[in-house]
N, C-alpha and C positions, 0 to 999 in steps of 0.2 A: 714300654715294658715288654720284653720278649717272653713268649712261652713256647715250649717245644710242642711238636705234634703229639707227644706222649700225653700231655695234659688234656688235649682234646679227646684222645682215645679213652683216657680214664673217665672223663665226664660221661661219655657215651656208655661205657660199661656199667657205671653206677646207675644210670637211668634205666638201662635194660634189666639190670638185676632187680631194681625196685619194682618194675612193672611185672616181672616174672613172679616175684613173691606175692604181689597184690592179686594176681590172677588166681593163686591158690586160695585166697580168702573169700572170693566172691565172683560175680559175673559182671564186673564193672569196667572191663577193658574196652577201650575205644580207639579209633584211628581217625585222623582228620587231614584235610588238605585245604590250604588257603592261598590266595594270591591277590595282588593289588598294587597300589602306587607307592613308590619309595622316593622321598625327598631327602637328599643328602645336604647337610649344612655345609657352609663354607669351611674350608680346612686351613688352619694356620700351618705353614711349613717353615721350620726354623732349623738352622744349623750353622756351621762355620761360615760366616759372611752371608747367610741366607735368612731373610725375614720377609716371607711372602704369604699371600692368601689366594687360594684357588676356589673357584666355585664350579658348580656342576649342573647339568641338565636333569630334568625329572627322569626317573627310572621306574623300575618295577622290582617286586619281591615275591617269592613263592616259598612256602614252607609246608612240610609234612610233620605230623605229630603222632606219637603213640602214647596213650595215657591211661590212667585208671581213675574212675569216679568212685569215691568212698561212700556215696549215698547222701541222702538228705537228713539234716539235723534241723532243730528249730532255729539255729543261727546260720543256716545255709549249707551248701554243698562244698566239699573240699575235693580238689583234683590234683593229681601229680602227672607230669607230662615230660616226655623226651621229645625234643624238637630238632629237626634238621632244616636249615634255611639257606636261601640264595638271594642276594640283592645285587642289582647292577645299576650304575649311573654313568652317563657319558660326561667326559671332561668338557668344560665350556671356556673358561678364561682364567688367567692368573695375573696378579699384580703384586708389586713390592720390590724388594731389592735382592740382588744376588741370584736372580733367575730371570730368564728372558720373558718379558711380559707383553701383553697386547690383548685387549678384549676380543672375545670370540675367536681367538687364534689357535685354540688347542683341539687336538683330536685324541682318540683313545678313550678308555673307560676305566672305572673302578668297580671291581666285583668282589663280593664277600661270600664265602662259605662258612656257615656257623653250625655249631652243635650246642644246644642249650638244655638245661634241666629247669623246668618251670613248676611253680606252685600257683594254683588258681583257687579263687573263692567265689562261688555263685551266691549273690545277695539273696536272702530269703524273702521274696515277694510272691504274691499270688497271681501275678499277671503271666500270660503265656510267654511274653518276652521278658527275660531276666537279665539284669546287668551282672557283670563279673569283673573282678580285679585280679591282677596277678603280677608276679615278678619272676625273673629267671637269671641264672648265671651259667657261664660256659666259656667257650673259646671260639675265636673267629680267625679265619685265614683271609687277609685283605690283600688283594692283588691290584696293584696300579699297573694296568696293562698298556704298555707302549704309548704313553702320553707324549705327543709330539707337537711342535710348533713349526709350521712351514716345512714339514717333512723331516725336521731334526728332532731326535729323541731327547726328551727332558728327564723322564723317570720311567723305568721299566723294572719294577722290583715288587717284592711281597714280604709280608711279615705275619706272624701268628701272635695274637694278643688275647688277654683276658677280656671277656665280653659280658655285658649285663643289659637287662631290659626291664621296662615297666609296661604293663598291659592293662587296658581298660576296654570293655566291649559289651555287646548285647548278644544273648543267645536265645534262640527260639526252638523249643522242642517240638518239632513237627509231628513226630510219632514217638513211640517208645524206643525206637532204635536210631532215628535220624534227627540231627540237630543242625540248624543253620546259625552261623556266627558272623558278626560284624565287629571288628575291633581296631583300635589304634595301639601302636607299639613304638615306644621310644627305645631305640637300639643303639648302644654305644660300646666303644672299646677303650682300653687304656692307650696311651700314646704309641704310635707305630714307629719303628726304626727302619728307615729306608735309605737307599743311596741314589743320588742323581746320576744321570748319564756321565757326568764329569767325575764321578767317584766321591762326591761330597756326601758325608753322612748327615741326614736330616731327620727330624721328628715331625710326624704329621698326625692329624686327628681324624677320627671317624665317628660322627654323630648323625643318626638318621631317624626320620619320622616316617612310619609306614602305616597306611590304612588298608586293611584287607577284608575280604569277604570269603566265605568258604563253608564247607560242610564237614560234619563229623558223624561217624557211624559207630554205634555201641553194639558190642557182640553179646548183649544179654539175650537169652532165649525168649521168644514171644510167649505170651501167657498161654499155657495149654488149657483147653477146655475139657474137663473130665467127661468121660463117655456118658455118665449118668445124667449130667447137666445138659449135654449137647443133644441127646436123643429126645424126640418128641414124647410127651407124656401119653401113655396108653390110656385111651378112653374106655369106659365100661362097655362091654359088648352089647349091641342093640338087641332088644327083645323083639322076636318075630311078631308081626301084626300088632305092635303096640307103639303108639305115637308119643308116649309119655317121656319126659326128660330123664336122663340117666339118674340112677339113685345117688343120694348123697354119700360121698366116700366115708367110710367108717374109720379110716386111719389118718393121722396127721400127714401132711405132705410137705416136703422140703424142696426148694429150688435154690440154686446158687447162681449169682450174678457176679462176673469177674470184671476187674478194672485194670487199666494201664498203670504203670508206675507213677506214683504221686499225682494221680488223676481221680476226679470224681465225676467226670462226664460219662454219660451212658453211650456205649458203643453200639453199632448195629447188631452185633451178636448178642450183647446183653439185653437189648430191647426185645429180641425174639423170646428169650427166656422169661422176661417180665410179662409179655403177652400170653405165653403159655400159662403162667401162674394166675393171671387174671381170669383167663378162660376157665381154668380149673376151679377157681373160687366161685365164679358165677354159676357154673354147672352144678356145683354142690351146695348152692345157696348158703355159702359160708359167710358169717357175719363178723369175723375177726381175722386180721392179718398181722403177723409179727415180723418186723424187719430188724436185723442185727448187722451192723457194719463192722468190718475188720480191716486191718492193715498188716503189711509185713514188718520186719524188724529193722528196716534200713534207716530209720530216723529215731528221734527221741520219743519217749512214751507220751509226752504232752502233745507233740505235733501229731503223732499217729492216732491219738484219741480223737482229736478234732477232725482229722482226715476221715476216720471211719464213720463219724457222725455225718459229715458232708456226703459221703457215699450213700448212707442209709436215707438221708433226706432226698437225694437225687432219685432213688428208686421210688420213694413215697410219691414224689411229684409225678413220676411217670405213671404210676398205678392210679392216681387220682384222675389224670387225663383219660385213662382207659375205663373209668366208670366206677372205681372203688371209692366209697365215701371216706373222706379224710379222718373222720372221727372213729372209723373202724380199723385204723392202722396204728399199731404201736411201733415206735422207733427207738432204737438204742445203738450206742457205739461202744465197742469193746477194745478199740485200739489194736495193740499187738499181743494182748494177753491170752487169746484163745486161737492159736494158729491151727490151720488145717494140716500143715506140714511143719513140724518143729524144726527150727533152724537156730544157729548161734545169733547173737545180737549183731546187727549191722548188715545182715545178709538179705538180699532181695529174693523173694519167693513169689512168683506170679499167683499161685493158688491160695496164698494168704491174703491177697488184695481182693476182697469179696464182700458181698452182702448176702446173708442167708434170709430167704423168704420162707417163713413157716406158716402153714395154713392149718390151724388146730381144728379138731373135730367140733 
């Protein structure tokens, strides 16, 4: 089945338009690059008086992607992606009727340029490495590049066809911005219409299996630390010629601990704030600490409520290690209901991913 180059251009324009609209809705734009091994299945070649089968050497594939991550829900992440790819394999041998055959007798290669629009789903698991599944449609330009036997050309032609693929992989969110990916892709086109060197019209197949590794970078802004939370807490001025401890503070004191997207692990910056809060509590002989966890609005209410509680529990564990009695700490999770920065539903906001530490009088 033949498709004009206009079909490929239309697919690319649709993908770019969707990415541009998504960028207006949030900060989930990402770009990625992958490369790996491409195995091209044997191809049936059929036409007037031709019934042959060609096989190919192992080759390689590379692809780049521009996508948008719609955020985490309790049933997983959804992503939309525009992909440009290239695959290449060398010709090995051909057997059958109507074409000159001979094992190991071919030279030349088959290369493919493709444009795909993909939909991907990240499975909702709590492990750092998460599986994902996806599918894509688009168009591919398949070039059979000067395939020869004993220096005599057999096929040197190309065709554009509808393409589709299935995707299964593993993703590891290294940081809030960087992600490593390992995946398998089954990539295929509808039948290709080619002409042999003798001018005979033939139909050929393209079905490939590709294993790739690569990285993606998300353009979400890193979590800002408000100046009030980042600055060391001012200690009471020392009294001249007096060795007594600072007086107990008369006002309640708040500290804010921030977290990476969809994370409950304590970062080094967050640990510094926790250490300041513990020191302040001990200096004032405070007997009670209140911890309230929060989340942004990028996931479901149920998921964010559980995530906010995990964050509060993580801060509690850190404070206990620093010498605060566990029975003196109150822990609560508010989910996305009390944002520091109001946002529409589904929008990631770094300042809303936090735990508030309150030291009452």
